[in-house]
N, C-alpha and C positions, 0 to 999 in steps of 0.2 A: 387446459394446462393444469397438471397436478402439482402438488407441493414439491415432489422430487425434481420435476422438470425446472421449476422456478429456482430451486436451490442449485441445480447444476448450472443454469444460466448465470446466476450470481457468482458461483465459484469460478466459472470460466472468466468472467469479467474481472474479478479480483486478481486472478492469476496473471491475466494479461497486463494489468496495471502494475503488478509486482515485477514482471519482466521489464517493463518500461522504467520502473524505479531502479532496478538493478543496472540497466544501461546508463542511466544518469549517474549513478554512483561510480561506475567504471570510467565514465567520461571525466568526472571530477578527479579521480585518482590519476588518470593520464595527464590531466592538466597540471596537477600538483607535481608529477614527476618531471614535466617539461619546464616547470617554473624554475628559472635560474636566478641566482642572487646577483642583482646588478650593483652598480656602484652606488645607486640610491637605495640604501638598505631599507628605508621606510616604505618605499614603493613595493619592495619584495615582501615585507611583512604585511602590508595592507592587502596585497594580492592573496597571500596565503591565508590571511584571516577571513577574507571574503569566501575563499574556497572552503574553508573549514565551516563557516556559517551555513553555506549552501549544503554541504554534506550533512551537517546536523539536521537541517530542515528535512532533507530527503530521507534520512534515516528514521526520523519521526514518522514520516508518511509510511515507510516500510513497516515499522512496528505496528502502526494502526491497521494496515492491510493484513498483516499476519494475524493480528487479534481478530479481525473480522472473519478471516478464514476459520479460525478456531471456533468462534461463535456460530458460524454457519454449520460447521460439522456437528457441534453440540445440538443445534436446533434440528438438524436432519434426523437425529437419533431419538427425538422425543416421540413418545407414543401419543396417538390421538385419543382423547377421551370424550370428545364432543363439546368440550368447553373451549372458549377463546382464551388462549394463554400465549406465553412466549413461544414462538415457533409455529403458531397456527397460521394457516393460509385461509383468509376470509374472502369469499367471493360475494359480490353484491350485484344488484341488478344494473347498476351504473358502471359497467366495465368501460 
């Protein structure tokens, strides 16, 4: 397996994870839209706060995955000069 194949596999995995994250965010948005204010205002506020906290956590994951994709793209464009450096694919005898 060469470097470009490894990068393609990683890119595909990250994109699949991003799609799952997007689905989670859409689920939270739907839940927020269905949340109705009941007579117990504190319960409503607590539910909305929990949804907001979960959305923030998932958005942080989304940001991290997007950053990983950018790093991966930058790594795939690095030229090989024979030295081990960022973006190098190192193969050992202990595969």
